[in-house]
BAZAKE-40331 format. One line per field, with one value per atom (N, C-alpha, C): residue number from 1; residue in one letter; atom name; z, x, y. Coordinates in pm, 1 decimal, decimal comma. Atoms other than C-alpha are relative to their C-alpha. Layout:
% BAZAKE-40331
seq = c(NUM|...)
type = c(a|...)
atom = c(CA|...)
w = c(Z|...)
u = c(X|...)
v = c(Y|...)
//
This chain:
% BAZAKE-40331
seq = c(1|1|1|2|2|2|3|3|3|4|4|4|5|5|5|6|6|6|7|7|7|8|8|8|9|9|9|10|10|10|11|11|11|12|12|12|13|13|13|14|14|14|15|15|15|16|16|16|17|17|17|18|18|18|19|19|19|20|20|20|21|21|21|22|22|22|23|23|23|24|24|24|25|25|25|26|26|26|27|27|27|28|28|28|29|29|29|30|30|30|31|31|31|32|32|32|33|33|33|34|34|34|35|35|35|36|36|36|37|37|37|38|38|38|39|39|39|40|40|40|41|41|41|42|42|42|43|43|43|44|44|44|45|45|45|46|46|46|47|47|47|48|48|48|49|49|49|50|50|50|51|51|51|52|52|52|53|53|53|54|54|54|55|55|55|56|56|56|57|57|57|58|58|58|59|59|59|60|60|60|61|61|61|62|62|62|63|63|63|64|64|64|65|65|65|66|66|66|67|67|67|68|68|68|69|69|69|70|70|70|71|71|71|72|72|72|73|73|73)
type = c(m|m|m|v|v|v|h|h|h|e|e|e|y|y|y|f|f|f|k|k|k|k|k|k|e|e|e|t|t|t|e|e|e|e|e|e|f|f|f|k|k|k|i|i|i|l|l|l|i|i|i|q|q|q|i|i|i|n|n|n|p|p|p|k|k|k|s|s|s|l|l|l|k|k|k|g|g|g|l|l|l|e|e|e|l|l|l|l|l|l|v|v|v|f|f|f|p|p|p|d|d|d|q|q|q|s|s|s|i|i|i|e|e|e|k|k|k|t|t|t|k|k|k|r|r|r|i|i|i|f|f|f|d|d|d|e|e|e|e|e|e|i|i|i|y|y|y|d|d|d|d|d|d|l|l|l|a|a|a|a|a|a|d|d|d|e|e|e|f|f|f|e|e|e|k|k|k|c|c|c|s|s|s|p|p|p|l|l|l|e|e|e|f|f|f|n|n|n|l|l|l|n|n|n|l|l|l|k|k|k|g|g|g|i|i|i|f|f|f)
atom = c(N|CA|C|N|CA|C|N|CA|C|N|CA|C|N|CA|C|N|CA|C|N|CA|C|N|CA|C|N|CA|C|N|CA|C|N|CA|C|N|CA|C|N|CA|C|N|CA|C|N|CA|C|N|CA|C|N|CA|C|N|CA|C|N|CA|C|N|CA|C|N|CA|C|N|CA|C|N|CA|C|N|CA|C|N|CA|C|N|CA|C|N|CA|C|N|CA|C|N|CA|C|N|CA|C|N|CA|C|N|CA|C|N|CA|C|N|CA|C|N|CA|C|N|CA|C|N|CA|C|N|CA|C|N|CA|C|N|CA|C|N|CA|C|N|CA|C|N|CA|C|N|CA|C|N|CA|C|N|CA|C|N|CA|C|N|CA|C|N|CA|C|N|CA|C|N|CA|C|N|CA|C|N|CA|C|N|CA|C|N|CA|C|N|CA|C|N|CA|C|N|CA|C|N|CA|C|N|CA|C|N|CA|C|N|CA|C|N|CA|C|N|CA|C|N|CA|C|N|CA|C|N|CA|C|N|CA|C|N|CA|C|N|CA|C|N|CA|C|N|CA|C|N|CA|C)
w = c(-133,4|575,8|37,9|-49,8|778,5|124,3|-114,1|1010,2|92,7|-95,8|1321,3|31,9|-17,2|1397,3|129,5|-127,6|1722,0|3,6|-13,4|1821,3|140,8|-126,6|2120,1|-21,7|12,2|2139,0|135,9|-119,7|2395,1|-33,8|27,1|2430,7|-91,0|77,1|2269,2|-141,9|129,9|1977,5|-3,9|20,0|1832,6|-27,4|19,6|1846,9|-79,9|80,2|1578,7|-13,8|3,9|1574,7|-98,4|93,1|1300,5|47,7|-47,8|1412,0|-94,9|68,7|1210,9|111,4|-112,6|1450,5|-4,6|8,9|1322,1|40,8|-28,3|1340,3|116,3|-103,5|1598,9|-37,8|48,2|1382,2|-39,8|37,3|1309,5|-14,4|19,9|1270,6|99,0|-93,2|1525,5|-59,3|47,2|1416,8|115,5|-89,2|1630,9|-91,8|84,2|1463,5|90,0|-82,2|1607,5|-53,1|43,4|1594,6|-126,4|121,9|1320,9|-121,6|102,9|1114,0|-34,4|19,9|1135,3|56,6|-35,4|1169,7|33,4|-37,0|1348,6|-15,7|26,8|1223,0|63,3|-61,6|1413,3|-30,1|17,3|1306,1|135,4|-133,2|1606,7|-9,7|-21,4|1717,7|138,0|-124,2|1983,6|64,9|-68,3|2245,6|10,7|-8,0|2321,9|86,5|-88,7|2583,2|-60,7|59,1|2335,9|12,0|-5,5|2334,7|141,7|-139,4|2715,7|29,3|-20,1|2713,5|-65,2|69,0|2457,8|75,9|-77,9|2662,5|128,4|-124,6|2983,6|-24,9|34,7|2807,5|-70,6|54,6|2676,9|-148,4|145,0|2306,0|-48,5|61,6|2084,7|-141,9|137,5|1753,8|-95,4|105,6|1442,5|-134,0|132,1|1072,5|-75,1|85,4|818,0|-76,9|73,3|628,9|84,4|-87,7|926,7|17,8|-17,1|984,0|-125,3|123,8|618,4|-41,7|27,1|579,3|86,1|-86,8|877,1|-46,5|49,5|738,7|-119,9|119,7|413,9|27,8|-34,3|600,8|-54,3|59,9|452,2|104,9|-101,7|767,3|83,7)
u = c(-50,0|-1474,6|-28,0|29,5|-1592,4|85,1|-83,8|-1342,4|-76,2|53,1|-1423,7|112,0|-97,7|-1252,2|-26,4|8,0|-1177,8|107,6|-99,5|-995,5|-0,1|-15,6|-866,6|107,0|-97,5|-687,2|60,5|-72,4|-422,4|74,8|-77,6|-201,7|119,0|-119,2|89,8|-30,3|32,4|-84,5|-144,4|131,6|-403,1|23,0|-9,4|-450,5|-122,0|108,6|-658,4|24,8|-12,7|-726,0|-100,3|83,6|-861,7|3,3|8,1|-984,5|-86,3|81,4|-1100,0|-67,8|66,2|-1366,5|2,8|-5,6|-1332,0|136,6|-134,8|-954,1|67,0|-55,7|-887,0|138,7|-122,0|-597,7|-35,1|29,0|-561,5|122,9|-103,9|-360,1|-22,2|5,3|-279,2|81,9|-69,4|-186,9|19,5|-26,1|-22,7|28,9|-15,6|-62,7|46,4|-61,2|163,5|-36,2|36,3|105,1|72,5|-72,4|371,3|-45,5|61,4|154,6|81,7|-69,8|412,3|-88,4|85,9|253,1|86,2|-63,8|367,4|-106,0|94,6|193,9|51,0|-36,1|190,8|-108,2|94,6|26,8|-19,4|29,8|-146,7|-85,5|90,5|-308,2|-59,7|69,3|-567,0|-55,6|63,0|-714,7|-150,7|145,9|-1082,0|-50,1|40,9|-1088,2|23,3|-33,7|-994,8|-113,3|111,9|-1343,4|-20,4|6,5|-1350,7|114,4|-116,3|-1001,7|-21,5|25,9|-1103,4|-102,0|101,9|-1410,5|61,2|-63,0|-1206,0|95,5|-93,5|-952,4|-68,6|83,2|-1236,6|23,7|-3,7|-1187,7|-142,8|131,7|-1476,8|8,0|3,2|-1586,4|28,2|-20,0|-1473,7|-31,2|38,4|-1540,8|120,3|-108,1|-1338,1|66,8|-54,2|-1296,6|102,5|-93,0|-1133,8|129,3|-118,5|-898,3|87,3|-76,8|-795,1|58,6|-58,3|-745,9|124,2|-117,9|-509,8|110,1|-98,0|-337,4|76,9|-62,2|-267,3|64,4|-59,2|-161,0|-75,2|79,9|-442,5|-77,3|87,3|-639,8|74,2)
v = c(-21,7|439,2|146,0|-133,1|738,7|25,1|-36,0|903,9|93,8|-95,6|1103,9|98,1|-107,0|1434,1|75,4|-70,5|1615,7|107,5|-105,9|1932,7|56,5|-70,5|2121,9|106,4|-107,8|2454,8|30,1|-40,7|2541,1|128,8|-120,9|2847,5|-28,8|34,6|2662,4|-48,0|57,1|2487,4|-46,9|60,2|2343,4|-148,2|144,8|1964,5|-43,7|56,9|1794,4|-148,9|146,1|1422,2|-58,5|76,6|1195,7|-144,7|138,9|851,4|-82,3|99,1|553,5|-80,4|65,3|417,5|-153,3|146,4|58,9|-54,5|50,2|15,8|73,5|-88,1|292,0|53,0|-63,3|411,6|142,4|-136,7|777,6|85,1|-98,2|1090,9|113,7|-112,0|1360,2|114,4|-118,0|1711,9|96,7|-112,4|1976,4|118,2|-118,3|2315,2|113,7|-103,4|2584,3|138,9|-136,2|2962,6|47,1|-38,6|2999,1|-81,3|84,6|2755,5|-124,2|126,7|2475,3|-111,9|113,3|2132,2|-120,6|126,2|1819,1|-108,9|109,2|1500,5|-128,1|127,4|1172,4|-102,7|110,8|846,5|-64,8|53,5|694,5|-125,3|112,7|370,9|22,3|-32,3|444,0|-126,0|112,8|213,2|24,7|-6,4|149,6|115,7|-109,4|428,2|137,6|-128,7|702,7|100,8|-94,6|855,7|53,3|-46,7|871,7|96,8|-86,8|1024,0|136,8|-126,5|1287,2|84,5|-72,4|1380,3|55,7|-44,7|1402,6|116,7|-107,2|1627,4|116,7|-107,6|1848,6|26,4|-13,6|1783,8|16,0|-12,3|1880,9|-53,2|49,9|1736,9|114,4|-98,9|1917,2|-66,1|50,1|1879,2|-57,0|49,8|1683,5|113,8|-114,2|2010,8|75,1|-70,8|2184,1|-79,9|84,6|1889,7|5,3|7,0|1868,9|134,5|-130,7|2244,3|21,1|-9,2|2234,1|-93,4|97,0|1924,6|57,2|-58,3|2112,7|135,6|-129,2|2427,9|119,0|-105,8|2634,0|78,8|-60,8|2714,5|99,7)
//
């Protein structure tokens, strides 16, 4: 299984998203400036890729996602 990863930075936090393209299940991370992390399991719909493009998310690497998930980045 190969996941896809996306990110977007705002003034309040960084958003990172992991998506399984077959099941459309994934994980959303909110990384705050104090390095605290909020994790949410998500089930996305078929329009998720259009939504991400409209919200100006960009692709990121699995390494970047996982470093943030572990609080290392």
